[in-house]
N, C-alpha and C positions, 0 to 999 in steps of 0.2 A: 110444372110446379113453379109458378111465378113468384119472385120475391117481392113483386109489387102488388100482390093481392091485398084488397082492402077489406076491413071489417065493416059490415053494413050497420046502419043506424038501428035497424030492427033488432039485430043481435045485441048491440050495446044497450038499447033501452030495456031489453029483456033481462040483461045482467043487472041493470039498475034497480029492478023491482026487488023489494025486500022479501026474503024467505027465511026459514028457520036456520038455514045453514050459512047464510050470508052475513055481511057486516051489518051492525045494528044502527038504525037511524036515531041518533040522539042529539045532534048539534043544531041549535037554533041560529038564526041570523046573527044575534048578539055574540054567541059563542064563536061563530066563524070570523067576525070582526076581531074578536079577542085573539083568535089563533093567528090572524094576520099581523096584528100589532105585536104579538108574542114573538113571531118569527123575524119581524123587521127591526124593532128597537133593541139594539144590543151593542156589539163591538163597533159598528160603524159610527154610531153617535158618540159613544164615550171615548173612543180612541182616535178615529180617523179625522174627526172635525178639525182638531188642532193641527194635525200634520198637513191637511189640505190647505189650511189657512197660511201656515208658515212657509210651505214649499211652493205653493201655486197661486192662490187667489187673494190672500190678505183678508180683510174684512168682507170682501165680496164672496166669501165662501158660502154665504147665504144664497147667492145667485147660482153657485155650483150645485147646491141642493135642489134648487128649482129646476135647473137644466136636467139633472139626473132624474128628477121626478117626472118631467115631461116625457123623457125616453121610456121610463118605466110605465107611464100612463098609457102610451101607445100599445105596449105589450099587455098591460093590465086589461084594457078594453077587449083585446082579442081573447085573452084568457076568460073574461067574464062571459063573452058570447058562447064560447065552447062549453064552459062549465054549466051554463044554464040549458044548453042544448043537449049535452051528453053528460048527465049526472052520474058518472062512473068513476071509481077510484082509478088513479093512474096519471092524472094530469096530462102533461104534454105528450107522454107516451100514447095514451088512449086517443088523443086528438089526432096525432100523426097516423095512427093505425086506420082511422076512419077517412083520412084525406089523402095521404101520400103513400100508403101501403106498408106492408109488414116490415120490409128491410129498414125503411126510414124510422118506423116505430121502434124497432129494436135499437137502432143507433141512438135515438133520443132517450130511450129507457136506460141504455147503458151509460149515456152521457150524464143522466140525472144523478148517478152515483157520485159524480164529481161535485154536484151542488149539495145534495142532501147528506150523504154519508161523510164526505170529506169536510163539508161545511160544519157538520156537528163536531167532527174531530178538531177542526180549527178553533172553534169557539170553546171547545172543552179545554184545550191547552191554555187559552186566555183565562178561562174560569179558574183554573188551578192557580194561575199567577195571582189573581185578585184574592183568592182564598188565602194565599200565603200572606198577603198584605193585611188582611183582616185579622188573621191569627196572630200576626206579629204585634198588633196593638194590644193583644191580651197576654203577651209574653210567651207565646207558643210559636215555635219555628220548626217547619218541616225541613229536614236535611236536604241540601241541594241534589244529592245523588238519588233521592226519591221524589223529586219534584221537577225534573227536567230530563229531556231526551239525551241519549248517549252522545250525540254529536255536539251537545251543549255542555258536556262535562258531567252529566248525570248517568244514572243507570236506567231509571224508569220514571215516568210522570204519573205517580199514583193518584193525586187529586183528580187529574183529567180522566183517568180510568174509572175512578169512583163515581163521578157524576154521570158518565155514560152508562154505566151499569145500573145505577139507581133509577135513572129515567127510563131505561129500557124495560126494567121490571115493572115500573108504573104503567107503561104503555101496554104491557101484557095484561095487566089487571083490568083495563077497560078504557075505551075512548071517552066515556062520560066522566070517569074519574080523572083522567088525564087533562081533560078540558077544564074541570073544576080547579085543579092545581094550577093550570096555566092562567085561569082568570085571576087567581089570587096573586100570582107573580106579576101579571100585567098591571093590576091595580097598584101594586107596590112600586113598580118602576115609574108608572105614570105620575103617582103622587110626588116622587122625588124629582122627576123632570120638571113638573109644574112648580114645585118649591124652588128649584134652581132658577127657573125663569122669573118667577114673581119676586123672590128676594134679591136676585142678582140685578134685576132691572133698576132697582134704586141706586145701585153703585156703578152704573155705566158711565164711563168717561167719554163724552162725545169726541174728544181729540183722538182717541184710539181708532175712530172710524173715518179719519181724514188722512189721505184720500180714501174714499170707499173702494174705488177700483184703482189699485196702484198702477204706476206706469209700467209698460211692458218691458221686460228684460228677456232677451232670447236665451236659449240654452247655450251654455258656455263651460269652459274648463276653468276652475278656480285657480288663480295664479299661486296662491299660498299652499293649498292642499293637493293640487293636481287632479282633483276629482271633478266629475262632470256634475254641473248644477242645472237642474231642470228649468224650463222656461217659467217665468213668473209674471203675474200681473196682466192687465189688459184682458181682452176677450179670450185669447189663447190660454191664459192662466186660469180663467174661470172654467174653460172647457177641460183643461187638464185636471183641475180640482174635481169636476164632475165625474171624470173617469175614475178617480180615486174613491170618492164618496159613494159611487154606484154600489159598492159592496154594502153600504148601509141600508140599501133598499132590497137586497136579496132576501127572499123568503115570502113575499106576498103570494107568490104562485103556489106555495105549499098549501094554501087554502083549498086550491082546486083538487088536491090529492084526497081531500076528505069529502068530495062530492057525494059518495055512496053512503056517507054517514050523516048527511044533512037531512033535517026533517022536511024542509021544502027547498030543494036544491035550485029549482028554477028561479025562485025569488032570492034565496039566501046566498047563492054563490056570487052573483054580481055585487050584492051589498057587502059581503065579506071581503072580496078582493079589492073593489074600488074604495070602499069605506075605510079600510085599514091604510090604504095608500094615502088618501086625503088627510086623515088624522095624523099620520106619521110625518108627512111633508110639512104640515103647519107646525108641528112640534120641532122638527129639525131646523126650520128657518128661524124660529124664535130662539131656540137653544143656541144656535151658532151666532146669532146677533148679540145675545147677552154675553156669551163667552168671549167673543172678540172685543167686547166693550169693557170688560173687566180688567184685562191686562193687554199690553201690546201683543199683536199676533206673532211677533218675532220670538216671544218667550216660549212658544209651543214647539220650537224646533227640536225634533227628536224626543219629544215628550210623549210617553206612552199613556199618560193619564192627565190630559189637558184639562178635563172637567174639574178634577180635584185642584189643579194648579190655579185655575181661574176662581173657583169658589172660595179659596183661602182668603181672597181680598175682602170678602164680605164680613169676615170676622166671626162667622157662625161656625167656629171650629168644631163644636159638638155635633154638627151635622156631617162632618167628614166621614165618620163611621157609617152613618146612614146612607151616604152616597155610595160607599163601597158595597154595602148590603144591597142597594138598588141595582148596582151594576151586576152583582152576582145573580140577582133575581132576573135581570134582563137576559144575561147569558144562559141561565137555566131554561127560561121559556124558549129561547131560540133553539137550544139543543133538543128540547122536547119536541118541538114542531118539526125540526129537520129529521129527527129519527122516525117520527110518525109518517112524514111524507115519503121517506125512503122505503119503509116497509110496505106502504100502500102501492107504490110503483111496482115493486117486485111481486106483490100479491097479484096484481093485474097481469103481469107478464107470465106468471106461473099458471094462472087460469087460462091463458091463451096457449099454453103448451110450450112457450118459448123458453121457460125455465122449468126445472124439476118441480113435481107436485109438492115437494117439501115446503116451498115458499108460499103455497096457497092454502096450507092447512089452517083451519079456524078452530080455536079453542072451544070446546063444547059449552063451557060455562060462561066465559068472558066474551066470546064471539069476537076475538081479535086474532090477527095472523101471528100467533105467538112464536112459532118456529122461526119465522122471518125476523121477529124482534130479537130472538136469541142469537141468530146468525150475525146480525148487524151489531149487536152488543159486543160480540167478539171482534168482528172486523173493524169497527170504529175504535174500539179500545186499543187495538194494536197500533193504529195510526196515531191516536191521541197520546199513547204512552211512549212511543219510540221515535216519532218524526217531529222535527221542529216546526213551529207555527209558520215560518216564512215559506217553507217548501209546500205546506198544505194550502196556504192562502192563495198562491199563484194559480192553482188548478181550479179553485172554486168559481172565480169570476168568469173565466173563459167558458167553463162548462154551462154556466147559467145563461150567459149571453147567447150561446149557440142554441140553447133550448128556446129562449125568447124569440129568436129570429125565425125558427121553424114554426112556432105557433102563429106568428104573424103571417107567414107564408101560407099556413094551413087555412086561415080565414079567406084569403084570395081564392084558393082552390075550392073551398066549400061553397062560397057564394056562386062560383061558376058551375060546379057539378051538381050541387044540391040546393038550388035557390028555393025549392018548395018546402024544405025542412022547417019545422016549427021552431021558432026562436023566441023565447020570452025576453031576451035582451039582444039588441043588435048593435054592432059597432057602427058609429056614425062615420060619415065622410069616407066610405070605402070607394076607391082603393087607397086614398091618401094616407089614412091612419096606419094600415098594415105596412105599406111601403115605407112610411116614415119610421115605423118601429124597427123594420129590418135595417134601414140605413143607420139609425142611431146605434143599434146593437153591433153592427159590423165596424162602425167607426171606433167604438169603445174597445172592441176586440183587437182592432189594428193598433191601438195605443198600448196594448199589453206587451210585455217583454217576449223576446223570441223563445225563451225557455218554456213559457206557458204554451206556446203553439206546439213545441216539440213534445211536451208531455201529453197534450191533447191528441196528437197524431198517434203516439204510441198506445195510449189508452184505447182510442177508437180502433186501431189495428187489432188489438187483443179482442175487442168486442166482435169484430167481423169474423175472426177465426172461430169464436165460440158459437156465433150464429150459424155459420155454415157446417160446423161440426156437430151441433146439437139442435138448435132452435128451428132451423129451416125444415128439417124432417119431422120433428116432434110437434110442430105447430098444429093446432086443432083445425085451422083453416085448410092446411095441407092434407090432413086426414079426411076432411069433408070432401075435398076434391077427388 
């Protein structure tokens, strides 16, 4: 009973074929691009841009976005080849099963909980915070004890739990309906992002962009506060900023979890993954350029809503409410796609026997993994309602980077072991692109705090115990042997 047994392409392609009991193919290429944009544009753009500029890169935060996008592009190309080749739900988990064996597939499937489930919880907490801001403008205030975690002085974060439950129920209703709602949310936030860029461009002060790349200041201890100050400016500052804004790109891989629900996955998956990455990168660069041109980047220090701070300069105060609504829309679509991605990963793992059949049950009418949706509605709600955002956010990035690096490694193995397999999309410049993707991912993982590594090790150790206690013996491949 080898833990390195691999799932053949023949089995995977058989699972990809639509039948009456399986997932329903309803997503077009356009819907897949919208899913990608829905998952990408959110907290990263509206919150981290100003922090990255103030703490690391100055006006050159635009270059930080470009650097982070290049790193994501390497992984995105690898995801696109796999998704067009193996159009099955499960994303990196499924790809790892076909290339590196069952144990690695389990590890990556377990790891994806950090990205999707905890990612949804993280954004859910931020969603609740912005909802409070919006309601305050209309004279309504949610008491602090019902809008923050116990460690932050509250009892429970009810707004965060509300949005998680609402979107989970929507996902149970159907993928087509969920995609329709996501499309509306994507259109809303794209309109406001474009309005911000177009109106803000007229008020850019060129002096705020000089020097564009500030002089380098190494990491040091502030003599006044006694606190450590991160390195700033120069190439190192741009790289540090890229590590921070990388969170803004998390989510494009969620497109690959919907491969089994795409109408034409061989064509649609590469378009969805790479198309959403390109569109979001362009918007990120333009948005950050305008934002740092409206006010000095130093004003974004410790500012959780830098976009609102910058936009106030334009005088279009009536659009401030619209901006908050757009941010809420952005966060909502991110949570929706994260919850969808998580349920599809566990659906695939259940079908392989690595998790109980409970997670693979399909609703007779809606043809969605409804029991999995309910499970994660409860699981994510617990984290969103009782854990502070800073503790959640640390685990999301490292889990994502780990998944990206394994997908890049999988392409190298697949090209070596299965060169004859049909590929409607091929990663160019192999082995350079996959190796570069692995290098960038590990560099960004290395830049994360030690607490992130400790939590990753603990989470992975728990996953290994569950695999050997349950998954290894219950695996369908094991039974077939």
